[in-house]
C-alpha positions in Angstrom: -14.9 9.3 -33.1 -11.1 9.2 -33.8 -11.1 12.6 -35.5 -13.3 14.1 -32.8 -11.0 12.9 -30.1 -8.0 14.1 -32.1 -9.5 17.6 -32.5 -10.4 17.9 -28.8 -6.9 16.7 -27.8 -5.2 19.3 -30.1 -7.4 22.1 -28.7 -6.7 21.2 -25.1 -3.0 20.7 -25.7 -2.8 24.0 -27.6 -4.5 25.8 -24.7 -2.0 24.2 -22.3 1.0 25.2 -24.4 -0.4 28.7 -24.8 -0.6 29.1 -21.0 2.8 27.6 -20.5 4.4 31.0 -19.9 1.4 32.7 -18.5 0.0 32.9 -15.0 1.4 31.9 -11.6 -0.2 30.3 -8.6 1.4 32.0 -5.6 0.1 29.4 -3.2 0.8 25.8 -4.3 2.9 26.4 -7.4 5.0 29.0 -5.6 5.5 26.6 -2.7 6.6 23.8 -5.1 8.9 26.1 -7.0 10.6 27.2 -3.8 11.7 23.6 -3.2 13.5 23.4 -6.5 15.8 26.4 -5.7 19.4 25.6 -4.9 19.3 27.8 -1.9 16.3 26.0 -0.4 16.9 24.4 2.9 14.7 22.9 5.6 15.8 21.0 8.7 12.7 18.8 8.2 10.3 18.6 5.3 7.1 16.7 4.8 7.5 17.0 1.1 10.3 14.9 -0.4 9.3 14.7 -4.1 11.4 17.7 -5.1 14.6 15.8 -4.2 13.7 13.0 -6.7 12.9 15.7 -9.4 16.3 17.4 -8.8 18.0 14.0 -9.0 16.2 12.8 -12.2 16.1 16.2 -14.0 19.2 17.7 -12.5 20.6 18.3 -16.0 17.8 20.9 -16.6 17.4 24.3 -15.1 14.3 23.8 -13.0 12.6 27.0 -13.8 8.8 27.3 -13.7 8.5 27.0 -17.5 10.8 23.9 -17.6 8.8 22.3 -14.8 5.6 22.8 -16.7 7.1 21.3 -19.8 8.4 18.3 -17.9 5.0 17.7 -16.5 3.4 17.8 -19.9 6.0 15.3 -21.2 5.4 12.9 -18.3 1.6 13.0 -19.1 2.2 12.1 -22.7 4.7 9.4 -21.7 2.5 7.8 -19.1 -0.5 7.9 -21.4 1.5 6.2 -24.1 2.8 3.4 -21.8 -0.7 2.8 -20.5 -2.2 2.7 -24.0 0.4 0.2 -25.2 0.0 -2.0 -22.1 -3.8 -1.9 -22.3 -4.0 -2.6 -26.0 -1.5 -5.5 -25.7 -3.6 -6.9 -22.9 -6.8 -6.7 -24.8 -5.4 -8.8 -27.6 -5.9 -11.8 -25.4 -8.6 -14.0 -26.8 -10.5 -13.8 -23.6 -10.5 -10.0 -23.2 -12.5 -7.7 -25.4 -13.1 -4.3 -23.7 -13.3 -1.9 -26.7 -13.9 -1.8 -30.4 -11.9 1.4 -30.8 -8.6 1.4 -32.6 -5.3 2.2 -30.9 -5.3 5.9 -31.8 -8.8 6.4 -30.3 -7.8 4.6 -27.2 -4.6 6.6 -26.8 -6.5 9.9 -27.3 -9.2 9.0 -24.9 -6.6 8.0 -22.2 -4.6 11.1 -22.9 -7.6 13.3 -22.5 -8.2 11.7 -19.1 -4.6 12.4 -18.1 -5.0 16.1 -19.2 -8.0 16.6 -16.9 -5.5 17.0 -14.1 -4.8 20.5 -15.5 -8.3 21.5 -14.2 -7.4 20.6 -10.6 -3.7 21.0 -10.0 -1.0 23.7 -10.7 0.6 23.6 -14.1 4.1 22.9 -12.8 5.5 19.5 -11.6 4.1 18.6 -8.1 3.8 15.5 -6.0 0.3 15.0 -7.3 1.4 15.0 -11.0 4.3 12.7 -10.1 2.0 10.4 -8.2 -0.3 10.3 -11.2 2.6 9.5 -13.5 3.7 6.5 -11.3 0.1 5.2 -11.0 -0.6 5.3 -14.7 2.8 4.1 -15.8 2.9 1.2 -13.4 -0.7 0.2 -14.4 0.4 0.2 -18.1 3.4 -1.9 -17.3 1.3 -4.4 -15.4 -1.2 -4.7 -18.4 1.8 -5.2 -20.7 3.2 -7.9 -18.5 -0.1 -9.7 -18.5 -0.6 -9.8 -22.2 -1.1 -13.2 -23.9 -1.9 -14.8 -20.6 -1.1 -18.3 -21.6 2.3 -17.6 -23.1 4.8 -20.0 -21.6 7.7 -17.5 -21.9 7.1 -16.1 -18.5 10.5 -14.6 -18.1 9.1 -11.5 -19.9 7.2 -10.7 -16.7 10.5 -9.9 -14.9 11.4 -6.5 -16.4 7.9 -4.9 -16.1 7.6 -6.0 -12.5 11.1 -4.8 -11.7 10.3 -1.4 -13.1 7.0 -1.3 -11.2 8.9 -2.1 -8.0 11.4 0.7 -8.8 8.6 3.2 -9.4 6.9 2.2 -6.1 10.2 2.9 -4.2 10.2 6.5 -5.5 6.5 6.8 -4.6 7.5 6.3 -1.0 9.1 9.7 -1.0 6.3 11.3 -3.0 3.0 10.2 -1.4 3.0 7.4 1.2 -0.8 6.6 1.1 -0.7 6.1 -2.6 2.4 3.9 -2.3 0.7 1.7 0.3 -2.4 1.4 -1.9 -0.5 0.5 -5.0 2.0 -1.8 -3.2 -0.7 -3.8 -1.6 -2.8 -3.9 -4.8 0.1 -5.3 -6.9 0.9 -7.9 -4.3 -2.7 -9.1 -4.2 -2.9 -9.1 -8.0 0.2 -11.3 -8.2 -1.2 -13.7 -5.6 -4.5 -13.9 -7.6 -2.9 -14.6 -10.9 -4.1 -17.7 -12.6 -1.9 -20.2 -14.4 1.1 -19.7 -12.2 2.4 -22.0 -9.5 2.8 -20.7 -6.0 6.6 -20.8 -6.4 6.4 -18.7 -9.5 4.2 -16.2 -7.8 6.8 -15.9 -5.0 9.4 -15.4 -7.7 7.4 -12.5 -9.2 7.1 -11.0 -5.7 10.8 -11.2 -5.3 11.3 -9.4 -8.6 8.9 -6.7 -7.5 10.7 -6.4 -4.2 14.1 -6.4 -6.0 13.0 -3.4 -8.1 11.8 -1.7 -4.9 15.1 -2.3 -3.1 17.0 -1.1 -6.1 15.1 2.2 -6.0 15.7 2.7 -2.3 19.5 2.0 -2.8 19.7 4.5 -5.6 17.8 7.1 -3.6 20.1 6.5 -0.6 23.2 6.7 -2.7 22.4 9.6 -5.1 19.7 11.6 -3.4 19.9 11.5 0.4 20.4 9.0 3.2 17.1 7.3 3.8 17.3 7.7 7.6 17.8 11.5 7.2 14.7 11.7 4.9 12.7 9.6 7.3 13.6 11.5 10.4 12.9 14.8 8.6 9.5 13.5 7.5 8.6 12.3 10.9 9.6 15.6 12.5 7.5 17.6 10.0 4.6 15.1 10.4 4.6 15.6 14.2 4.6 19.4 13.8 1.8 19.4 11.2 -0.4 17.0 13.2 0.1 19.1 16.3 -1.5 22.0 14.6 -5.2 22.4 13.6 -4.3 21.6 10.0 -6.7 18.8 9.2 -3.9 16.3 8.8 -4.4 14.3 12.0 -5.4 10.6 11.9 -8.8 11.5 13.4 -9.3 14.0 10.6 -8.4 11.2 8.1 -11.1 9.0 9.6 -13.7 11.8 9.5 -12.8 12.6 5.8 -13.2 8.9 4.9 -16.6 8.8 6.5 -17.6 12.0 4.8 -16.4 10.7 1.4 -18.2 7.4 1.9 -21.4 9.2 2.7 -21.1 11.4 -0.5 -20.2 8.3 -2.6 -23.2 6.5 -1.2 -25.5 9.4 -2.1 -24.1 9.4 -5.7 -24.6 5.7 -6.0 -28.2 6.0 -4.8 -28.9 8.9 -7.2 -27.3 6.9 -10.1 -29.4 3.9 -9.3 -32.6 6.0 -9.2 -31.7 7.7 -12.6 -30.8 4.3 -14.1 -34.1 2.8 -13.0 -36.0 5.8 -14.4 -34.2 5.5 -17.7 -35.0 1.8 -18.1 -38.6 2.3 -17.1 -39.0 5.1 -19.6 -37.2 3.2 -22.3 -39.4 0.2 -21.7 -42.6 2.4 -21.7 -41.7 4.1 -24.9 -40.8 0.8 -26.5 -44.1 -0.8 -25.5 -46.1 2.2 -26.7 -44.2 2.3 -29.9 -44.9 -1.4 -30.6 -48.6 -0.9 -29.9 -48.6 2.1 -32.3 -46.9 0.1 -35.1 -49.2 -2.9 -34.6 -52.2 -0.6 -35.1 
């Protein structure tokens, strides 16, 4: 299994590297690339992710090739952090989710991360940055929760502070994803066993401290938060006033449509699973009768 996963990973990575300086998506990728130009200016903009990219990677010339390289590096980095966190978490005596070794787990997770190349543009976008924050924060959470009964609980502080910092950046990348992750981590902290209510409050304060630190750094080094907010609200008002499919009513309709599709998939999966177990039981019964003569 390990060598098969390694071969598939090498092939996919080679294809991505081969296409690094080939092709150009004039729609989404061209739109993203426009944001990274020094001459780009918009009085209001619904996309703010590029400001964070220019702040973090400002030492690099943000050409299309460099943006594609940065995205690939972030995928490998997030996959590595998630693998380390997951494998440390599974060392707990009460957790056993896989019999694969660390290399196989890493390759399997990395392949899952590379699937995004089949859906999104090659260069760095808000979707790829959103995925990086989601995978990295999940890995940090797993890492913090390793050895659940360990009494040295101060080691939880750094991972949760970093998670809070990443969530603060996600506010300016994709608000719905931020709300989902932020609420999820709060609920997970409140449901943690083996911690007193006071210590849970302390962990929440650490999470909020990282979040506040990220907002302060954004406000100081990137842009005044009020300016970003007002620009976002203006752009949101214009977009929602058009027939763009981004109204709240459209969101509700899309949720209903997705729920219906998911329900159909669940029903089909249950039917196929039932048929599989019926056929397996039938073949097993007929085989036993045949062997018994």
